[in-house]
C-alpha positions in Angstrom: 59.0 -34.4 71.9 56.7 -31.5 72.7 55.4 -28.9 70.2 53.5 -25.5 70.4 52.7 -22.6 68.1 54.3 -19.3 68.9 53.9 -15.9 67.3 55.2 -12.4 67.3 52.9 -9.4 66.8 55.1 -6.9 64.9 52.8 -4.0 65.6 52.5 -4.5 69.4 56.0 -6.0 69.7 54.6 -8.9 71.7 55.7 -12.6 71.8 53.0 -15.1 72.6 52.7 -18.9 72.5 50.1 -21.7 72.9 50.2 -24.7 75.2 52.7 -27.6 74.8 51.4 -30.7 73.2 53.0 -34.1 73.5 54.0 -35.3 70.0 53.7 -38.9 70.9 50.0 -38.6 71.0 50.0 -36.9 67.5 50.1 -38.6 64.1 52.4 -37.3 61.4 49.4 -36.1 59.5 48.4 -33.9 62.5 51.8 -32.4 62.7 51.8 -31.7 58.9 48.4 -30.1 59.4 49.8 -27.9 62.1 52.7 -26.9 59.8 50.2 -26.0 57.1 48.1 -23.9 59.5 51.2 -21.9 60.5 52.1 -21.3 56.9 48.6 -20.1 56.1 48.5 -17.8 59.1 51.7 -16.1 58.0 50.1 -15.4 54.6 46.8 -14.2 56.1 48.3 -11.9 58.8 51.6 -10.4 57.5 52.0 -8.2 60.6 52.2 -11.3 62.8 54.9 -14.0 62.4 53.9 -17.6 63.4 56.2 -20.6 63.9 56.5 -23.9 65.7 58.6 -24.4 68.8 59.9 -27.9 69.7 61.5 -29.4 72.8 62.6 -33.0 73.7 61.7 -33.0 77.4 59.4 -30.9 79.5 62.0 -28.7 81.2 64.2 -28.1 78.1 64.5 -24.7 76.4 62.4 -24.8 73.1 63.9 -24.7 69.6 62.2 -22.9 66.8 61.0 -24.8 63.8 60.1 -22.3 61.1 58.5 -22.9 57.7 58.3 -20.4 55.0 57.8 -20.0 51.2 60.1 -18.1 48.9 58.4 -15.9 46.3 60.4 -14.4 43.4 60.1 -10.7 43.0 61.3 -9.7 39.6 62.1 -6.2 38.4 63.4 -5.2 35.0 67.1 -5.6 36.2 67.0 -8.3 38.8 65.2 -11.1 40.6 65.1 -11.1 44.4 63.4 -13.5 46.8 60.8 -12.7 49.5 60.2 -15.1 52.3 56.6 -15.5 53.4 
């Protein structure tokens, strides 16, 4: 399994990504740390969307692995949810 961080700059409309890393050399804690970093970046930079991309073998098309938090937004009449 391979993993990399990808991001989309909503102002410049540009998709970018980091280098692929072999997950066999990573511990579960390192992967969780990467997930946490992605979540923190999405909160710090709202005009850029970060996510993880995964693939099983080197030549395979990657799959997105997104993590987000739901925040309730309450008005006088209703409650809606915002994903961050």
